[in-house]
C-alpha positions as CSV (number, residue, x, y, z in Angstrom):
1,M,153.7,104.7,73.1
2,T,150.0,103.9,72.7
3,T,147.2,102.1,74.7
4,C,145.9,98.7,73.5
5,K,142.2,98.9,72.8
6,K,141.6,95.4,74.0
7,C,143.7,94.9,77.2
8,K,144.2,98.7,78.0
9,S,147.9,98.3,78.6
10,K,150.4,100.9,77.6
11,I,152.5,99.4,74.8
12,L,154.8,100.0,72.0
13,P,153.1,98.0,69.2
14,K,155.2,95.4,67.4
15,M,155.3,95.8,63.6
16,V,154.8,92.6,61.6
17,S,155.1,92.8,57.8
18,A,153.6,90.2,55.6
19,G,154.3,90.9,52.0
20,K,153.3,94.4,51.1
21,S,151.0,95.1,54.1
22,T,152.3,96.1,57.5
23,A,150.3,95.6,60.7
24,Y,150.9,96.5,64.3
25,F,150.0,94.1,67.1
26,C,149.9,94.3,70.9
27,P,152.7,92.0,72.3
28,F,150.5,91.1,75.3
29,C,147.1,90.1,73.8
30,G,147.8,90.0,70.1
31,A,145.1,92.6,69.1
32,S,145.9,94.6,65.9
33,Q,146.5,98.3,66.3
34,S,146.0,101.1,63.9
35,R,148.8,103.6,63.9
36,F,147.5,106.3,61.5
37,G,143.9,107.3,62.0
38,F,141.7,110.3,62.0
39,K,143.5,112.1,64.8
40,E,146.8,111.9,63.0
41,L,145.3,113.2,59.8
42,Y,143.7,116.0,61.7
43,I,147.1,117.0,63.2
44,L,148.7,116.7,59.8
45,F,146.1,118.9,58.1
46,N,146.4,121.5,60.8
47,A,150.2,121.5,60.6
48,I,150.1,122.0,56.9
49,L,147.5,124.7,57.2
50,L,149.6,126.6,59.8
51,L,152.8,126.2,57.8
52,W,151.0,127.6,54.7
53,F,149.7,130.5,56.8
54,A,153.2,131.2,58.1
55,A,154.8,131.0,54.7
56,F,152.0,133.1,53.1
57,F,152.3,135.9,55.5
58,N,156.1,135.8,55.7
59,H,156.2,136.2,51.9
60,H,153.6,139.0,51.9
61,I,155.0,140.9,54.9
62,S,158.5,140.8,53.3
63,A,157.0,142.0,50.0
64,G,155.3,144.8,51.7
65,S,151.8,143.9,50.5
66,V,150.3,143.7,54.1
67,T,148.7,146.8,55.3
68,W,148.3,146.7,59.1
69,S,144.9,148.2,59.3
70,P,143.0,147.8,62.6
71,M,141.0,144.9,61.1
72,M,144.1,143.2,60.0
73,Q,145.6,143.5,63.5
74,K,142.5,142.1,65.1
75,L,142.5,139.2,62.6
76,A,146.2,138.5,63.5
77,F,145.4,138.4,67.2
78,L,142.3,136.2,66.4
79,V,144.5,133.8,64.5
80,L,147.0,133.6,67.3
81,G,144.3,133.2,69.9
82,S,142.6,130.5,68.0
83,I,145.9,128.6,67.4
84,V,146.6,128.7,71.2
85,S,143.0,127.6,72.0
86,F,143.2,124.9,69.4
87,I,146.5,123.5,70.8
88,F,145.1,123.7,74.4
89,T,141.8,121.9,73.5
90,F,143.7,119.3,71.5
91,Y,145.9,118.6,74.5
92,K,142.8,118.2,76.6
93,V,141.2,115.9,74.1
94,S,144.3,113.8,73.9
95,K,144.5,113.5,77.7
96,K,140.8,112.5,77.8
97,Q,139.9,115.2,80.3
98,K,136.2,115.5,81.2
99,G,134.3,118.2,79.5
100,H,133.2,119.3,76.0
101,W,136.8,119.6,74.7
102,K,136.0,118.1,71.3
103,L,133.3,120.7,70.7
104,Y,135.7,123.5,71.8
105,N,138.4,122.0,69.7
106,S,136.2,122.0,66.6
107,L,135.0,125.5,67.3
108,S,138.6,126.8,67.7
109,F,139.5,125.0,64.5
110,L,136.6,126.7,62.7
111,V,137.6,130.1,64.0
112,M,141.2,129.5,63.1
113,V,140.3,128.5,59.5
114,L,137.8,131.4,59.0
115,S,140.2,134.0,60.5
116,I,143.0,132.7,58.2
117,A,140.7,133.0,55.2
118,L,139.6,136.5,56.2
119,S,143.2,137.7,56.8
120,A,144.3,136.2,53.5
121,S,141.5,137.9,51.7
122,Q,142.6,141.2,53.3
123,V,146.1,140.7,51.9
124,W,144.8,139.9,48.4
125,G,142.5,142.9,48.6
126,L,139.2,141.0,48.2
């Protein structure tokens, strides 16, 4: 369910296919709707990044190549904390709550990516 940008009604857009292209239209006002934009790409990229992170550490933990030094433990908690803050701020952005949630979301994303990179470099011994 989405909101029409023109008439602001909550709708389920109607798909109309003409040849090879497919378009979504509002059934009330007829405005065209985009169904896959920047927000969806952002979610997809983060999901792929987190799945890679989980698979990477699952493989290296089961292989025994992860040494749980104090720095590695702090990085693991930083990754988990940034994932939680990223999900929370993305929820706030999607609900259009007042505040600087987009800034907090981008900062938590940056912290998440950097902490994943640091913890992966610790596993590889770099």
